[in-house]
C-alpha positions as CSV (number, residue, x, y, z in Angstrom):
1,M,9.0,54.0,60.4
2,K,13.2,53.6,61.2
3,K,12.4,52.1,65.0
4,F,10.3,49.4,63.5
5,R,13.3,48.8,61.0
6,N,15.8,49.1,64.1
7,L,13.4,46.8,66.0
8,I,13.1,44.1,63.4
9,C,16.6,43.9,62.8
10,L,17.8,43.7,66.4
11,T,14.9,40.9,66.7
12,A,16.4,39.3,63.8
13,L,19.7,39.3,65.3
14,L,18.8,38.0,69.0
15,F,17.1,35.2,67.0
16,S,20.0,34.3,65.1
17,F,22.3,34.4,68.2
18,Q,19.8,32.3,70.0
19,T,18.6,29.6,67.4
20,G,21.8,28.9,65.5
21,I,19.5,30.2,62.3
22,S,21.0,32.5,60.0
23,V,18.3,35.5,59.7
24,S,18.7,38.9,57.9
25,A,16.5,41.9,57.2
26,E,16.4,43.8,53.9
27,E,14.3,46.5,52.6
28,T,11.8,45.8,49.7
29,D,10.9,48.9,48.9
30,T,12.6,52.3,49.4
31,Q,9.8,54.3,48.8
32,E,7.2,52.7,51.5
33,M,10.2,51.2,53.8
34,S,8.2,48.0,53.9
35,E,10.1,45.3,55.6
36,K,11.2,41.7,54.9
37,V,13.0,39.3,57.5
38,V,14.4,36.2,55.6
39,L,14.9,33.0,57.6
40,E,17.7,30.8,56.5
41,T,17.1,27.0,58.2
42,V,20.1,24.9,58.3
43,I,19.0,21.4,58.7
44,R,20.9,18.8,60.3
45,A,20.7,15.0,59.9
46,G,18.5,13.6,62.6
47,D,16.4,16.4,63.1
48,I,13.2,14.6,62.3
49,T,10.6,16.9,63.5
50,L,12.2,19.8,61.8
51,D,12.3,22.1,65.1
52,T,16.1,22.8,64.8
53,N,16.6,20.3,67.9
54,I,17.9,16.6,67.7
55,D,16.1,15.0,70.7
56,I,13.9,11.9,71.9
57,L,11.0,13.4,69.8
58,D,13.2,12.6,66.5
59,V,13.6,9.3,67.7
60,I,10.1,8.9,68.4
61,L,8.8,10.1,65.5
62,L,11.4,7.9,63.6
63,N,10.4,4.5,65.4
64,R,6.6,5.6,64.9
65,A,7.2,5.8,60.8
66,I,9.2,2.5,61.2
67,L,6.5,1.0,62.7
68,G,4.3,2.5,60.0
69,K,2.1,4.4,62.7
70,E,3.4,8.0,60.8
71,K,4.1,9.2,57.4
72,L,7.4,11.2,57.1
73,S,7.6,13.7,53.8
74,D,10.6,13.0,51.5
75,L,12.7,15.4,53.1
76,Q,12.0,14.0,56.5
77,N,13.0,10.4,55.1
78,T,16.3,11.9,53.9
79,I,17.0,13.7,56.9
80,A,16.1,10.3,59.1
81,D,18.6,8.2,57.0
82,V,21.4,9.3,59.3
83,N,23.6,6.5,58.6
84,Q,23.4,7.3,54.8
85,D,22.6,3.5,54.0
86,G,19.7,4.3,51.7
87,T,17.3,2.5,54.1
88,V,15.3,4.3,57.2
89,N,15.4,1.6,59.6
90,A,16.3,1.0,63.4
91,S,19.9,1.7,62.7
92,D,19.3,5.0,62.2
93,S,17.5,5.2,65.2
94,L,20.2,4.2,66.9
95,V,22.4,6.7,65.6
96,I,20.5,9.6,66.7
97,M,20.0,8.2,70.1
98,K,23.8,8.2,70.4
99,M,24.1,11.5,68.9
100,I,21.5,12.7,71.7
101,V,23.9,11.6,74.5
102,G,27.2,12.7,72.6
103,L,28.3,9.2,71.9
104,V,28.4,10.6,68.2
């Protein structure tokens, strides 16, 4: 069980390093040595697909939502309003495109 715990800790550490997502492992029951991996994700403005990347897929999803072809969740709407004017529109799409190419 100790080797298993070490493997989980190492996997969590590598996952955290590669993705930027904070990961920790902790024991939940000392007698059974059960393992629990807790993920804490930092969501960035513009990451509408919630995949930890801001890329063209976010722009496509936002544009489809603006055209009424997709429905965004409340969380996605909040994240999509990158210029924080209270409205999700083409201006937000333009800001995300600028973020992708490094102009913002």
